[in-house]
N, C-alpha and C positions, 0 to 999 in steps of 0.2 A: 562344371569346368570354364565355362565363358564367362563367368561370374566369378572365378577366380584369376584369370588373367588380369579382367577390367581393373579390379583390386589392386593386381601386382602394378599394372601402368600407373594409379593413381598413384600407390606408394610411392613408385618412383618421380612421378612429375615434382609430388612436395617436398621430396628428399633433393631434388636438385634446385626447387624454390628455394628450399632453405640454406643451401651451400651457397648459391649465390647471394643472398642477405647477407652472409656471415662473411664472405669473402670482401664485399663492396664496404662491408662496415668497419673491417680492418684494412681495407686497400682502397683508400679513395680516389675517385677521378684525378690522373696526372695533372690536368689542369686546374685541380683546387690546389695542388701543391706549388706545381710552378706555372705561375701565370704567364702568358704567351709574350714572349719580347717583342718589344716596340718592332714597328716595321724597320724603323730609320734611327740609329744611335748616333748622336753627333756627342764626341767630347771636345769640348773647349778647356783649353790651357791659359789661363792669364800668366804671362812669365813674370820671373822673380817674385820677391812676395819679402816680407820680414827683414831680415839682416839683410838682402840682398836687395836690394831699392832698383838695380838697373842704371839704366842711362838717367841721368838729372839734366833738366832743363833751368831755366831761368826762376820757373815758378811753382814747377812740380818735379814725379820722380816718374819712373815708367812704369814701374808697378801699381799704382793707383792710377792711372789712366788707362792702362789695361785692364785692370780688375774691374772698374766701371763699365768697356767697354762690351766685357763678354759676360757681365751681367744683363745685360740690356739685349744683346745679340741672343742668352737664352731664354728671355723673356719674350722675342718677335718671335722666335720657334717655336716657342712652346703655344704661344698665341695665336699663331697664324698655320700650322700645320698638325694635325691631329693625331698623327700618327707617328710623330717622332719623339724621343725621348733624348733629352741633355743632359748631361751631367758636366760639373766644374772640377778641373783639378784642385782649385781653391776657391772660395766664396768670402774670405778675408784675408788679412794681411798678415800672411803667415808664408814660411819660405817652405817648397814639396822638392825634393831632391829631382833629380832629372830622372834616374829611373823609375821611379815612384810615379810621374807624372804618366808615363807610357805601361804601367802597370795595371793604370786605373782606366786605361783605354781596352786594353789587352785584356784583363778580366772582366771588362763590361761587353766584350765583344762588340766594339763599336764599329759602326761601319766607315767613319771617317775620325779623324787626330786635327785639330786645329791649334796650334799654339799661337797666342795674339802677341807683338812687341812693339815700340816704337823705337824709331833708329836714332843714331846718334854719329854725324861726321864731326863731333869733337873731339881731340886727344890730347891722353896727358902726356907733357914734357918733362923735363929737368932744366931748371933755369938757375943762375947763380941770383941770388939777393945781394941787397946792398953790402952787406956783411963778407958776401964773399963766398957765401955758401949755398951748395946745390939745394934745391927744395922740389918738391913738385907742382905743376902748375898747369892748366886746362889751356891748349890751343884753342879758342873758338872757331868754328865754322858756318857762320850762321846762313852761308848762300846754298847750302847743298837743301834740296828738299825733292819731296816724292814717294810713292810706295813702292814696295818690290816683294816677293813671295815668294821661299825658298823651300825647295824640296831634298831629299836625301840625298847626297853623294854616291856616287855609284861605288865607289872604293868604299864603302860603311854598309853595302847592300847586306851581306853575308849576315851580319849582326839581328835581321831580322826572323833568321831559320828558329830560333826558338821559339820565340814569340809567335809565328805560324806553326810550328807543332803542337805547341800547346793550346792554341785556337781549333784544332782539325777537327775536333768533335761538332764543334757548332758551322765551320765552315763545310765541313763535307756529308754534314746530318740529312740535308735534304736532296733526294734521289741523286748521292755523289756517283753512284754507278753509270750512272745515264752521263751526269753532267762531266764527269772526270773519267770516261771510258774505261772503266773496270776498272777504279783505284782498289788495291787492295792493300791493306795497314801491312797485311804479314810479309808483303813483297818489297825488296827494298828499292828494284829497280822504277816502283811506281813513284817512289817519293821525288822522281822528276817534276809532280803535280805542284810539289814547293818552288821549285824554282818558275816553274810558269807562275805562281801565284806571286813573286818576288817580283817578277817583271809587270803583271798586272797591277801590282798596287803602284811601280814607279809610274808607269802609264796614265792612271789614274790621277793619281798625287799632280802631275803636271796638266793634267785636263782641268782639277780645281783650283789649282794655283793659277792657270789661266784665265777662267773665270772669272775669279779675283780681281787680276790686273784689268781684268776688260770690265770690271762693275767701276773700279778707280776712274777708272780713265773716263765713261758715261758721266761721270762726276767733275769732270777738267780736274782731276788729281794727277799729278806727274808721274807718270807710269817707268818707273826703273826696272820693270821685266819681272821674269820669273828665272832664279839662278839657283845653280846647284850647290850644296856646302854641307859637309860633314859634320853635320849637328847630332850632337848628344842627344838631344831631347826628343828626335825623331829616328835615332838609326834604330832603335828595338821595338816601334812599334809595328803591328802585325795588321796594319790598313792602311790604305790610305793616308798621307800624313803630311801637311804642309805647315811651316811657320810664316805670319803673315806680318810686314813690318807697315803698321797704318800711319806712319809718318815720321819727320824728323823731329825730336824733342830739340835738338841742340838748334833749330830754326825758329827765333820768336812767331813769327808769324802762322807755323804749322803747329806750334806748340798750344797756342791759344786758340786754333781751330782744333785740337784735340781736346783741349778741356772746356770748351762751349758744348751746351747742349744741342745744339745745331750741328755741330762738327761732328758730335758722338754719333747723334740720330743716324746721321748720312752715312759715315762709316758704317754703323751696325745694318744699314739697309741694303748697303752694298753686298758687305758677306752674307747677309741672309738671303738675297738674289741668288749672291754664287751657288750657294750651297740647296739652295731648292731647284736652280736649274739641274745641277749635279746630279742631286737625288733623284728628280724625273727622268734625266736621262740612263740613269742606273738603276731602274726598276726591276725588282727580282722577282 
């Protein structure tokens, strides 16, 4: 009888091992299918592109300057921070629609979204030509200089709702009950957490924008501050998001600076330091 029992136990053990091997063969480890997400994902958005050149200076177009700066910022981040993932919304001279830019950030579950632009104080006016006809002209304003960084205006903040809901699986997957005090996706009252997230995104956007302006100031750039605007490119970002104006292309002095290797390197370093400080302060 003892011998029979031992045989039964051995048979059961062999059967379990066989089942385990079969299950493993057809159900590979989740980490083999979905590699772990980088601890910090940055989406950089070079403004304009393609048939939308943005502001024009005397020597260049905004779309080209910001693409150069964005590529260099991507490289510096990847070379200097090992656990960062950097995604560009465009890497060539193409136009990307506003909604697609934040879609890229939302689908990538980005930690921050940064749209890079060059400012202009020039404005279009209508004037009479020698024949007495009204034509378009540009009124130059070369004396305006400096940097500024924009965050989403409060009146458009409700447009984040869809992005936040779409990202909820990632935002809430790690210890969500502990982090969000018993959040229950089936309980409508629990969705107050999304309101808290919007407030958090806004506060963190202002913090990131302030860090950028601080770094510009350290490089003796003009500081025009952090401002609030209802910008379409930021409206549906489900994460902290800013639009930074790295200088005035309408100023010959600043245009030359933004076109120069030294100028671009300094701008990239400013943005890099701001991102690095923000990341350190928001470790998960």
